[in-house]
SEMI-369316 format. One record per residue (C-alpha): x, y, z. Coordinates in steps of 0.05 Angstrom, whole numbers, padded with zeros to 5 digits, always signed. Layout:
<pts>
XYZ;...
</pts>
This chain:
<pts>
-00006+00001-00006;+00025+00077-00020;-00002+00127+00019;+00008+00195+00006;-00045+00248-00023;-00088+00179-00030;-00083+00105-00016;-00052+00058-00067;-00035-00015-00089;+00021-00005-00139;-00025-00027-00187;-00065+00029-00174;-00007+00076-00165;+00010+00066-00241;-00059+00089-00265;-00052+00164-00227;+00015+00189-00281;+00063+00189-00226;+00082+00124-00228;+00104+00069-00266;+00138+00006-00283;+00127-00070-00271;+00154-00084-00207;+00209-00123-00229;+00287-00115-00223;+00291-00104-00295;+00235-00067-00291;+00215-00028-00227;+00159+00012-00204;+00192+00090-00202;+00164+00141-00172;+00196+00201-00194;+00188+00278-00193;+00144+00292-00136;+00143+00345-00094;+00087+00326-00024;+00085+00379+00024;+00069+00342+00097;+00022+00410+00121;+00061+00387+00191;+00007+00348+00203;+00017+00261+00175;+00075+00225+00131;+00084+00260+00071;+00075+00184+00032;+00086+00112+00067;+00096+00043+00031;+00070-00013+00071;+00083-00098+00063;+00104-00085-00002;+00164-00141-00035;+00168-00111-00108;+00228-00069-00135;+00212+00006-00139;+00256+00071-00144;+00236+00138-00110;+00275+00189-00144;+00289+00262-00157;+00232+00281-00120;+00224+00332-00049;+00185+00305+00021;+00180+00358+00070;+00139+00380+00135;+00110+00315+00151;+00082+00306+00236;+00105+00307+00292;+00083+00240+00308;+00141+00195+00325;+00134+00148+00273;+00117+00210+00225;+00182+00227+00163;+00176+00254+00097;+00187+00175+00067;+00178+00122+00119;+00174+00051+00102;+00142-00010+00135;+00155-00085+00120;+00179-00069+00053;+00238-00091+00016;+00276-00077-00049;+00278-00003-00049;+00328+00054-00084;+00321+00120-00047;+00372+00164-00097;+00368+00233-00113;+00315+00254-00057;+00304+00306-00003;+00274+00300+00057;+00279+00355+00091;+00249+00399+00146;+00206+00338+00171;+00182+00353+00242;+00218+00281+00260;+00248+00232+00220;+00279+00245+00146;+00269+00170+00125;+00238+00120+00166;+00249+00052+00159;+00217+00003+00200;+00219-00085+00195;+00250-00069+00121;+00304-00114+00081;+00343-00090+00021;+00335-00018+00017;+00387+00033-00005;+00384+00108+00006;+00441+00142-00036;+00448+00208-00060;+00404+00243-00018;+00389+00304+00020;+00365+00298+00087;+00372+00369+00132;+00342+00403+00191;+00294+00344+00211;+00266+00348+00276;+00298+00281+00308;+00334+00236+00257;+00358+00251+00185;+00352+00167+00175;+00327+00124+00228;+00321+00040+00218;+00286+00005+00275;+00291-00075+00263;+00313-00065+00182;+00369-00108+00165;+00411-00108+00107;+00399-00040+00072;+00446+00008+00046;+00459+00083+00069;+00511+00109+00023;+00541+00164-00021;+00494+00219+00007;+00559+00268+00010;+00550+00334+00036;+00477+00329+00048;+00447+00294+00121;+00460+00365+00163;+00429+00402+00212;+00386+00345+00244;+00367+00370+00310;+00391+00291+00344;+00413+00248+00293;+00443+00243+00232;+00432+00173+00219;+00403+00124+00286;+00400+00044+00277;+00365+00009+00337;+00353-00062+00338;+00381-00071+00258;+00434-00115+00233;+00482-00124+00175;+00477-00058+00144;+00509-00009+00112;+00535+00057+00120;+00592+00088+00083;+00607+00149+00044;+00565+00204+00083;+00580+00273+00097;+00541+00289+00170;+00548+00359+00200;+00516+00397+00252;+00481+00348+00296;+00482+00322+00368;+00506+00243+00349;+00535+00239+00287;+00514+00156+00279;+00481+00127+00339;+00475+00049+00334;+00424+00028+00391;+00427-00058+00405;+00454-00060+00327;+00499-00108+00305;+00543-00131+00253;+00541-00055+00219;+00599-00025+00172;+00603+00044+00179;+00665+00066+00136;+00693+00126+00097;+00645+00184+00123;+00665+00251+00142;+00639+00282+00199;+00628+00352+00215;+00624+00396+00275;+00575+00352+00312;+00562+00370+00375;+00574+00304+00423;+00607+00251+00387;+00613+00227+00315;+00600+00151+00326;+00573+00110+00386;+00544+00047+00408;+00503+00038+00463;+00480-00034+00486;+00504-00062+00422;+00550-00120+00420;+00623-00108+00427;+00665-00123+00371;+00611-00147+00326;+00612-00077+00285;+00663-00045+00236;+00691+00028+00237;+00742+00041+00183;+00769+00105+00145;+00720+00151+00176;+00743+00226+00179;+00719+00283+00239;+00736+00349+00182;+00715+00390+00245;+00758+00458+00235;+00808+00455+00292;+00799+00489+00350;+00846+00456+00407;+00852+00396+00426;+00814+00334+00399;+00807+00262+00402;+00819+00221+00335;+00765+00213+00294;+00764+00138+00303;+00760+00138+00371;+00694+00110+00394;+00651+00116+00446;+00626+00047+00474;+00562+00056+00517;+00554-00017+00550;+00492-00038+00574;+00522-00037+00656;+00516+00032+00652;+00600+00033+00648;+00627+00088+00591;+00689+00050+00561;+00736+00091+00505;+00751+00035+00452;+00808+00056+00398;+00785+00025+00332;+00835+00023+00277;+00811+00002+00210;+00844-00067+00194;+00809-00074+00129;+00785-00030+00055;+00711-00025+00041;+00704+00012-00026;+00648+00060-00041;+00599+00006-00073;+00532-00004-00046;+00535-00073-00027;+00586-00125-00005;+00605-00135-00084;+00667-00096-00056;+00688-00144-00010;+00754-00184-00011;+00769-00261-00008;+00808-00266+00052;+00880-00275+00041;+00901-00355+00063;+00969-00339+00088;+01001-00391+00132;+00982-00448+00163;+00945-00426+00224;+00909-00375+00191;+00873-00436+00137;+00853-00478+00188;+00824-00417+00231;+00792-00406+00159;+00768-00476+00152;+00734-00467+00227;+00697-00411+00218;+00675-00446+00153;+00649-00513+00183;+00622-00473+00234;+00574-00434+00182;+00564-00494+00145;+00530-00531+00214;+00492-00467+00231;+00459-00473+00153;+00433-00534+00174;+00410-00515+00241;+00377-00455+00192;+00341-00514+00153;+00313-00546+00221;+00290-00486+00249;+00249-00471+00191;+00225-00543+00187;+00203-00538+00268;+00174-00462+00247;+00222-00432+00296;+00213-00367+00256;+00245-00323+00312;+00310-00367+00313;+00307-00378+00237;+00324-00301+00225;+00375-00291+00287;+00408-00352+00254;+00414-00326+00192;+00430-00261+00210;+00485-00282+00252;+00516-00317+00184;+00510-00266+00145;+00554-00227+00202;+00596-00279+00205;+00617-00287+00128;+00626-00205+00125;+00669-00208+00179;+00710-00261+00154;+00704-00241+00081;+00672-00305+00053;+00636-00281-00006;+00606-00342-00018;+00572-00352+00049;+00551-00286+00043;+00508-00290-00015;+00485-00367+00004;+00464-00328+00068;+00424-00282+00025;+00389-00325-00021;+00364-00363+00040;+00339-00300+00071;+00305-00285+00012;+00268-00348+00002;+00249-00344+00069;+00216-00285+00066;+00175-00302+00003;+00157-00370+00040;+00124-00328+00096;+00088-00276+00047;+00059-00342+00013;+00036-00361+00090;+00017-00299+00105;-00028-00294+00038;-00070-00357+00063;-00083-00328+00120;-00112-00266+00094;-00154-00311+00040;-00182-00354+00099;-00206-00299+00141;-00228-00262+00082;-00272-00322+00071;-00294-00343+00141;-00301-00275+00165;-00367-00268+00121;-00398-00320+00152;-00380-00316+00226;-00378-00270+00283;-00334-00305+00325;-00273-00342+00308;-00218-00381+00354;-00141-00369+00322;-00160-00460+00326;-00206-00446+00270;-00162-00411+00221;-00104-00453+00235;-00150-00514+00215;-00179-00477+00152;-00112-00458+00123;-00063-00501+00146;-00005-00459+00174;+00005-00472+00251;+00047-00407+00264;+00006-00382+00315;+00042-00318+00319;+00048-00305+00249;-00041-00317+00246;-00038-00254+00311;+00001-00213+00266;-00032-00226+00202;-00100-00211+00239;-00080-00147+00266;-00038-00126+00216;-00112-00136+00169;-00150-00091+00229;-00096-00043+00227;-00097-00030+00151;-00176-00034+00154;-00172-00095+00106;-00219-00128+00146;-00273-00097+00208;-00261-00134+00275;-00217-00136+00340;-00166-00192+00363;-00177-00208+00444;-00114-00241+00467;-00152-00263+00541;-00191-00310+00491;-00147-00320+00434;-00207-00296+00382;-00218-00251+00333;-00297-00219+00337;-00324-00188+00262;-00359-00132+00242;-00394-00185+00195;-00437-00139+00159;-00384-00091+00147;-00333-00141+00117;-00382-00173+00064;-00361-00120+00012;-00411-00146-00048;-00459-00182-00007;-00519-00226-00048;-00569-00190-00048;-00616-00256-00054;-00587-00275+00018;-00623-00212+00043;-00682-00239+00019;-00681-00324+00025;-00647-00358+00083;-00664-00428+00053;-00630-00463+00003;-00659-00526-00043;-00627-00582-00063;-00642-00595-00140;-00615-00623-00202;-00549-00658-00185;-00535-00632-00123;-00536-00565-00147;-00548-00509-00099;-00615-00459-00119;-00653-00407-00085;-00727-00433-00089;-00746-00356-00116;-00778-00336-00186;-00735-00306-00236;-00749-00245-00239;-00729-00234-00163;-00659-00251-00186;-00606-00195-00189;-00574-00199-00257;-00490-00210-00278;-00459-00187-00333;-00385-00216-00337;-00322-00205-00364;-00269-00260-00370;-00199-00227-00386;-00153-00281-00408;-00090-00296-00465;-00121-00315-00534;-00067-00370-00529;-00102-00405-00474;-00168-00397-00494;-00173-00475-00516;-00140-00505-00455;-00187-00454-00407;-00242-00481-00453;-00267-00408-00452;-00326-00424-00511;-00356-00480-00458;-00345-00442-00393;-00382-00381-00424;-00454-00428-00443;-00446-00461-00374;-00450-00394-00339;-00504-00367-00375;-00545-00428-00367;-00558-00400-00294;-00623-00348-00295;-00587-00301-00251;-00522-00295-00301;-00539-00240-00359;-00488-00250-00397;-00411-00263-00411;-00369-00228-00450;-00299-00257-00478;-00255-00219-00528;-00259-00270-00578;-00331-00266-00584;-00338-00194-00593;-00281-00177-00624;-00315-00131-00674;-00272-00064-00647;-00210-00054-00628;-00189-00082-00556;-00179-00012-00522;-00250+00011-00542;-00278-00073-00523;-00242-00062-00454;-00275-00003-00447;-00347-00009-00455;-00348-00083-00433;-00316-00059-00365;-00362-00015-00362;-00429-00054-00377;-00402-00121-00326;-00409-00123-00252;-00366-00184-00245;-00286-00201-00272;-00261-00260-00280;-00183-00264-00288;-00152-00330-00315;-00085-00328-00285;-00034-00369-00327;+00043-00355-00352;+00018-00327-00415;-00038-00277-00384;+00007-00252-00333;+00060-00228-00395;+00007-00218-00443;-00004-00131-00445;-00069-00128-00458;-00099-00177-00406;-00050-00140-00359;-00084-00071-00381;-00154-00102-00369;-00146-00135-00298;-00104-00065-00272;-00169-00018-00296;-00220-00069-00273;-00176-00069-00206;-00195+00011-00211;-00262-00005-00219;-00272-00058-00160;-00234-00001-00114;-00298+00048-00128;-00350-00021-00119;-00371-00018-00185;-00355-00088-00188;-00330-00164-00168;-00257-00185-00188;-00248-00259-00190;-00177-00293-00204;-00191-00358-00233;-00120-00406-00228;-00083-00476-00231;-00016-00446-00204;-00024-00395-00138;+00049-00362-00169;+00008-00345-00230;-00038-00298-00185;-00018-00224-00192;+00013-00205-00118;-00039-00142-00107;-00091-00200-00123;-00066-00253-00072;-00117-00227-00018;-00178-00235-00056;-00225-00301-00057;-00209-00335-00120;-00227-00394-00152;-00182-00458-00173;-00189-00487-00247;-00199-00560-00254;-00200-00585-00320;-00212-00657-00299;-00275-00642-00264;-00307-00585-00301;-00368-00588-00281;-00350-00576-00200;-00306-00521-00221;-00361-00486-00261;-00410-00498-00197;-00355-00460-00152;-00345-00407-00200;-00422-00392-00200;-00426-00398-00117;-00363-00339-00118;-00399-00296-00164;-00458-00298-00133;-00424-00289-00059;
</pts>
């Protein structure tokens, strides 16, 4: 979700004129040439729960509100983003705020005169704050602050005229290198409650104009948890190049037998830890999974083991993707049964979804409630969720308001015992790749659906193609109140299909139609539709598929 002058999904944002792209590594979503004034009341732009590739560039975000988590740019549970050539200044609290983020790069940006911190990271790992030269200035308390964040790179930045240049709080395995500090009031680099020896400081330079005796730049104040203050001289042992990734790391030289034995011992330990991670994943020990992967990445970085570091990075991405799939299943289950019951135990959701991670289910539900994806309340005391059932039914079936009892007629089909003239009429738009027409048996689907009395018309391109595709799409969407998208590898590559479903998604937001994905493989469903109720195509049981699709249309 993107917030800033409105709430948008990525698919909706590309229709607004200030965003383009497709969210892939090759063609990321790009937001540029945007100026947002927060009017001192809210975050200028916020992105939540996103793992697609995106870039925000050449834009200005200023005067955001004074809430503790307000910022010019705020990312929450986001990965794979680049913020470049940004001016995020004069915000009441934070210039840029990352919460629960991974693989975000902040580069070449102006971050000045913010009320608390220029850049703040909370529980965010594997991010890169690089090459912000002469541009992190006059922030009231912190230039850059990390809180409970691991494996981050802070390199090639210029930080001046603040109290604390870089503040690492409970943050480990972070490299701080080649930064320039000027006229910071208290200290340039400070650690508090971070594990001693896990962070790397090298080639940083204090260029404050001389005014008497000064400590060397590489003097770091380490405040440990018991409150003692220890002065620790740090000297650079290895050289990091000014790059956004760890590609600048050099393989450790293998000199001498003792060094070889030490290297082999560390690598052996890491391989055992990889095996332990696999066991933790199988046992659903999710917090320990992330902790161990981060430890592997930190140790690999420390010892310059590129192969191990990249293997751990890949393992983390695979794990994150698997968790996103589980979240999608939980959301589908909650959205489905939330319209049927007013109260559910968490155990009911476990049984329906097949996801046994109770903490993940609870956090997903709390997130859905906070983001207004559902209306309800979670009660920890009873481990249950209570729904506002009426508010949760977006496309409530008007027939169900008038008739409560179903009769079994013909082959066990469920039909309402009411006269046909009382039925709501449905006009359906089928969207698919023409290359899939024979496989999905589109004409047969059309004739089967039109046998139902409440289905007035089913339209599809091959049958109604007397005009060009753009005119057909526009006119047919206007006439339809149900849009069925046949998701396949071919349809996801079709520009025409993409135009159709994105336009339909926009109409769905305005409550003008219902959108139903049909799929054989879940990975072919667009990520933005992962939360929608869908129907699996069953080629071997065509009649059952038609009945399920019919029921979903009426829902």
